[in-house]
N, C-alpha and C positions, 0 to 999 in steps of 0.2 A: 571582461573582468571575471564573470562567473565561470567561464570556461577555463580561465587560468587557475582558479581555485580548485575546480574539478580535476584538472590535470595535476595540480600540486598534491592532491590526495590519491588519485587513482594510479599515477605512475609508480610511486613507491609501493603501493599495495600490489600492483601487478608484478613489480620487480621481486618483492618478497615471495609471492606465489611461485614465480618461475624458479627462484633460488631454492625454495623449499622442495619443489618438484624435482629439480635436478639432484639435490642432496639425498632424496629419499626414493630413489628409483628401484630399490631392491624389492622383489616380490615377497609378499607375505601370504600365508594361507588364510583365506576368509571362509569360515564355516558357519552354516546356519543350522547346525545340528548340536543342540546343547546337551544331548543325552550321551552320545558316544564320542569320547575324546580321542580314543585310539584310532578308530576307523570311521570318521564322520561320513555321512552320506553325501551331503552337499558341500563340496570344497572347491573354492576358486582361488587360483593364485593371481593376485592383483598387486600392482605397485602400492607401496605404503601411502604415497602422496594421494593416490586416487581414493583410498579409503578415507583419509583425513578430509580431503576436499569434499567428498560426497557427504560425509557426516556434517560438515559445516553447511553445505547447501540444504540438506534435509532440515537442519535446525533452523535455518533462515526461513524456509518455506513453512514449517510448523509455527514458528513465531509470527509470521505474517498472517497466516490463517487464524491464529488465536486472536490477534489484534483486530482483524477484520470482523470476526464474530463478536468480539467485545464491543465494537463500535456500532453494532447493528441498531441498538436503541436510539443512538444519535441520528443515524441516517433515517430511521423511521420517523423521528420527530421532525426532521428537516423536510421530509416529503409531506407530512401532515401540515406543517406550517406553510409550505409552498402552495398546497392546494387551497388552504384557507385564505391566503393572500390573493390568489387568483380569483376566488369566489368574491371576496370583498371588493376587489378592483372592478369586477364586472358589475356588481351591485351599485357601486359608486357611479360608474358610467351610465348605468340605466337611470339612476336618480337624477343625474345631471341632465340627461336628455329629456326627462319628464318635466323638468322645471323650465318655464320660458325665461328668456333673458330679461324680460321686463320685470320679473318678480325678484330678480337678484338685486341686492343693494348696490348703489353706484359707488365706484371707487373714488376716493378723494385724492387730491394731488399731494396731500401731506404737508401743506403750508399753513396749517392751523388757522 
């Protein structure tokens, strides 16, 4: 069922990307020289769809990185809590081992 919904989303998205790429195959000049408009130093002729898809990919990567950085405090708290829980489990096991079984209260059957 999960793969069906994944396909239900991904197939139309992939189809839209392919259609967009086919419709925008014309090359456009991509320049990294903001100073000289007439004779830029670094000019690449790339298809328009490549520029758009690359911009989307870079945006997704930057957004993911920003999200990962923002969640750092939560990951740190989870690590701290995990270490504390392991320490407390070890301490509880040590205390259980130190107390003899005869010192523990007897369990009742619960029939009042």
